[in-house]
Structures are given as C-alpha cells and as structure tokens.
C-alpha positions in Angstrom: 13.6 -0.9 113.5 10.7 1.2 114.7 11.9 0.8 118.3 15.4 2.1 117.4 13.8 5.0 115.6 11.6 5.9 118.6 14.7 5.6 120.8 16.6 8.0 118.7 13.7 10.5 118.6 13.4 10.1 122.3 17.1 11.0 122.7 16.8 14.0 120.4 13.8 15.2 122.3 15.7 15.3 125.6 18.8 16.8 124.0 17.1 20.1 123.5 16.4 22.9 126.0 12.8 23.8 126.2 11.4 27.1 127.3 8.3 27.8 129.3 5.0 28.5 127.7 3.4 29.3 131.0 2.8 33.0 131.6 2.6 32.7 135.4 5.7 34.2 136.9 5.7 32.9 140.5 9.1 34.0 141.6 12.1 31.9 142.5 12.2 28.1 142.8 12.0 26.8 146.4 15.1 24.5 146.9 13.4 22.6 149.7 10.4 21.6 147.6 10.1 18.9 144.9 8.6 18.8 141.4 5.2 19.6 142.9 6.1 23.3 142.7 6.0 23.0 138.9 2.6 21.2 138.8 0.5 22.6 135.9 3.5 24.0 134.0 4.0 23.3 130.3 7.3 23.9 128.7 7.9 24.0 124.9 11.0 24.1 122.7 11.6 26.3 119.8 10.8 24.8 116.4 13.2 22.0 115.5 13.7 20.5 112.1 13.2 16.8 112.3 15.6 16.1 109.4 12.8 15.9 106.8 12.1 19.6 106.6 9.2 19.4 109.1 9.3 21.4 112.3 8.6 19.7 115.6 8.0 21.2 119.0 9.0 19.2 122.1 6.9 19.6 125.3 7.5 18.8 128.9 4.3 18.8 131.0 4.1 18.5 134.8 1.0 17.2 136.5 0.5 15.5 139.9 4.2 15.7 140.7 5.0 13.7 137.5 6.5 14.6 134.2 5.5 13.8 130.6 7.4 14.6 127.4 5.8 14.7 124.0 6.4 16.1 120.6 3.9 17.8 118.4 3.9 19.3 114.9 2.3 22.5 116.2 2.7 24.7 119.2 -0.6 23.4 120.5 -0.2 21.6 123.8 -0.8 17.9 123.2 -3.4 15.9 125.2 -1.3 13.6 127.2 -2.7 10.5 128.9 -2.1 10.1 132.6 -0.1 6.9 132.2 2.5 8.8 130.1 3.5 10.9 133.1 6.7 9.5 134.8 8.0 9.7 138.4 11.0 12.0 139.1 13.5 12.3 141.9 15.1 15.5 143.1 14.4 18.9 144.7 14.8 22.5 143.9 15.9 22.9 140.3 17.5 19.5 139.7 15.5 16.3 138.9 16.1 12.9 137.4 13.3 11.2 135.3 12.6 7.6 136.2 11.5 5.7 133.1 10.8 2.1 133.9 10.9 1.2 130.2 14.5 2.5 130.0 16.1 2.3 133.4 19.6 2.6 132.0 18.9 6.1 130.6 19.8 9.0 132.9 17.4 11.8 132.0 18.0 15.0 133.8 15.8 18.1 134.2 17.4 21.4 135.2 15.0 24.3 135.9 16.1 27.9 135.9 16.1 29.6 139.2 12.8 31.4 138.3 11.2 28.2 137.0 10.6 29.7 133.5 12.9 27.4 131.6 14.0 23.8 131.9 16.9 22.1 130.2 16.6 18.4 129.5 19.6 16.2 129.0 20.2 12.5 128.4 23.7 11.8 129.7 24.0 8.1 128.9 22.9 6.3 125.8 24.7 3.6 123.9 23.9 2.0 120.6 25.9 -1.0 119.5 26.5 -1.2 115.7 27.7 -4.3 113.8 29.9 -4.2 110.8 28.0 -5.2 107.7 
C-alpha cells in the first residue's frame, strides 16, 4: 500500500510545472549542450494542496549533470543525497529522466528557452484495479 501511495505522489509531483528559484539569469539555453548547462539550478513549484489541506512544494535540483526531485512542506531547498540524483538523456530544452526503479515511466523535462522554468510530465503510467 505504501508503495502505491508513493507511486501516486511521485506521479503528482511530476504532473506539475515548477518554476525556477534561481536568481541567475544566464540568457538563452544552448541547444547543443546537455543538462550540464543547468548544473546548480533549483526549481520549485507553487504551493500545492496535498489533499489533506497541507501545502507541499515540489523541487527539481540539478547537480553533476543529474536530476533529483523532492517534495518539502516549506520553500526551503531540501538536502538531497547524491544517490537520489538520476541520469537524464537529451539536449537543449528537452530531457527524459532515466529512473532505473521505474523504467516503464517516461518522465519528461521541458525547460523554457531562457532556462528559468521547467515543466515536468509523466506521459505513461498505468494502475490496474480489480473489482471488489
């Protein structure tokens, strides 16, 4: 049950667009470069009600050309362990997250042309339900 709940929270996390918290305005994204051009950036969503009346903030953090996603009950950037960062494929503004724990999920990152926002989408997820 906990695994299903975590999976659902994971999907909800990636269904929301997150906006950049980073004040550094470096110009436009270089389409010939990979995710490394976003190293050090932290992106945060607006407050989202988790269904229990509690606001949650979703984060995307980029470090060493890898991406981590976390949720936090405050706007404070969470401390993320190195092993939580995942590999990505892509260049320019479009990337696909490679999660070895869920290889069937297609998690897409789409950065704005100036790199100040990122939209995260999960485009495939299936849950089978049995009649009770």
